[in-house]
C-alpha positions as CSV (number, residue, x, y, z in Angstrom):
1,M,-0.5,-8.9,-17.3
2,Q,-1.2,-12.3,-15.0
3,R,0.8,-13.8,-12.5
4,N,0.1,-17.5,-11.0
5,W,0.4,-18.7,-7.4
6,T,0.4,-22.4,-6.2
7,G,0.0,-24.4,-2.9
8,K,-0.7,-21.3,-1.3
9,N,-4.0,-21.9,0.6
10,V,-5.0,-18.3,-0.2
11,D,-8.5,-16.9,1.2
12,L,-9.1,-15.7,-2.4
13,N,-12.1,-13.3,-0.7
14,E,-9.7,-11.9,1.7
15,L,-6.8,-11.4,-1.6
16,T,-9.4,-9.7,-3.3
17,T,-10.3,-7.4,-0.6
18,H,-6.3,-6.3,-0.1
19,I,-6.2,-5.6,-3.7
20,S,-9.1,-3.6,-3.5
21,R,-7.9,-1.4,-0.4
22,F,-4.7,-1.4,-2.4
23,F,-6.6,1.2,-5.2
24,K,-7.8,2.9,-2.7
25,E,-4.6,3.9,-0.8
26,K,-4.1,5.5,-4.2
27,D,-7.1,7.4,-4.1
28,F,-8.7,5.3,-6.8
29,E,-12.3,5.1,-7.4
30,A,-12.7,0.9,-7.0
31,I,-15.3,-1.3,-7.0
32,K,-14.9,-5.1,-5.9
33,G,-17.5,-7.9,-7.6
34,E,-17.9,-11.1,-8.7
35,I,-17.9,-12.9,-11.3
36,P,-18.8,-16.1,-12.5
37,T,-14.9,-17.4,-12.4
38,G,-14.0,-15.4,-9.7
39,H,-13.9,-11.9,-8.4
40,Q,-13.3,-8.4,-9.7
41,I,-12.0,-5.1,-8.9
42,L,-12.5,-2.0,-11.4
43,A,-10.7,1.0,-10.5
44,E,-10.5,4.6,-12.1
45,D,-9.9,8.2,-12.0
46,S,-6.8,8.6,-9.2
47,P,-6.4,12.1,-8.5
48,H,-2.3,10.8,-8.0
49,F,-1.9,8.5,-11.3
50,K,-3.7,9.9,-14.3
51,I,-4.2,6.9,-16.5
52,N,-6.0,7.1,-19.4
53,G,-9.3,4.6,-19.0
54,Y,-9.7,2.0,-16.1
55,I,-7.9,-0.5,-14.6
56,S,-9.2,-4.0,-14.5
57,V,-8.1,-7.0,-11.8
58,T,-9.3,-10.4,-12.0
59,V,-8.5,-13.0,-9.4
60,E,-9.9,-16.9,-10.4
61,G,-9.1,-20.4,-9.3
62,R,-8.8,-22.0,-6.0
63,S,-6.9,-21.2,-3.0
64,N,-4.5,-23.6,-3.9
65,D,-4.3,-22.1,-7.7
66,F,-5.0,-18.9,-8.5
67,V,-4.4,-16.1,-11.1
68,V,-4.1,-12.6,-10.7
69,K,-4.8,-10.7,-13.8
70,L,-3.9,-6.8,-14.2
71,E,-5.6,-5.1,-17.3
72,H,-5.5,-1.3,-18.6
73,C,-8.6,-1.0,-20.5
74,G,-9.7,1.8,-22.6
75,K,-6.5,3.2,-22.9
76,D,-6.8,3.7,-26.8
77,K,-10.2,6.0,-26.9
78,H,-8.7,7.3,-30.7
79,P,-7.7,4.7,-33.3
80,R,-3.5,5.5,-34.0
81,F,-4.0,7.0,-37.1
82,F,-5.7,10.0,-35.4
83,S,-3.3,10.1,-33.0
84,V,-0.2,10.3,-35.2
85,F,-2.9,13.0,-37.2
86,L,-2.8,14.9,-34.0
87,T,0.5,14.8,-33.4
88,T,0.9,16.6,-36.7
89,M,-1.4,19.8,-35.8
90,L,-0.3,22.4,-33.8
91,G,-1.2,21.1,-30.2
92,G,-1.1,17.8,-31.0
93,G,2.0,17.4,-29.2
94,Y,0.0,18.1,-26.0
95,F,-1.8,14.3,-26.3
96,L,1.2,13.0,-27.4
97,S,2.7,13.7,-24.3
98,R,-0.3,13.1,-22.2
99,R,-0.6,9.7,-23.7
100,L,3.3,9.0,-23.2
101,K,3.2,10.4,-19.5
102,S,0.0,8.1,-18.8
103,E,2.0,5.1,-20.1
104,E,4.9,5.9,-17.8
105,T,2.1,6.0,-15.4
106,W,1.0,2.7,-15.3
107,M,4.4,1.3,-15.5
108,K,5.0,2.5,-12.1
109,L,1.5,1.6,-10.8
110,E,2.0,-2.2,-12.3
111,K,5.1,-2.4,-10.9
112,E,3.8,-1.2,-7.2
113,F,0.6,-3.4,-7.8
114,W,2.6,-6.9,-8.4
115,K,5.1,-6.0,-5.5
116,Y,1.8,-5.5,-3.3
117,V,0.0,-8.5,-4.2
118,E,2.6,-10.5,-4.2
119,N,3.3,-9.4,-0.4
120,A,-0.7,-9.7,0.2
121,A,-0.4,-13.4,-1.0
122,L,2.6,-14.2,1.3
123,H,0.8,-12.7,4.2
124,L,-2.8,-14.3,3.5
125,T,-0.2,-17.9,2.5
126,N,-2.9,-20.8,4.3
127,S,-5.8,-18.3,5.3
128,A,-8.0,-20.2,3.2
129,K,-10.6,-22.6,5.4
130,S,-10.4,-26.0,4.9
131,L,-13.8,-27.8,3.2
132,A,-12.9,-31.0,4.8
133,N,-12.5,-29.3,8.8
134,P,-15.1,-26.1,8.8
135,S,-13.7,-25.5,12.4
136,Q,-10.2,-24.1,11.3
């Protein structure tokens, strides 16, 4: 899922730092880095949010026109038919239950994430320095 912001003049490096802080507050192992199109955060292994796979967040664009994209990656390690096969065998219900719990946790985290990013973007409005006047 992704969301766009326009006309906010947000310092994208600072926004990325805020987003990284969100994951660290939730006890995720998170790393922040730069990619050719902007910034990226990878997060995984939270003891409080049991999610299969990892989370990728990218922040791309310019201070007045940017996109934040949130993705749940690596969530299906097994093909669908394998999951159905497991559910028919003894103990297969456990794996299905775990997957459903992971998806439920993901939806909860996603809701908290977007609320946090909306507030961070609002707080950081007009935080980007103007290139025309570096003394701002």
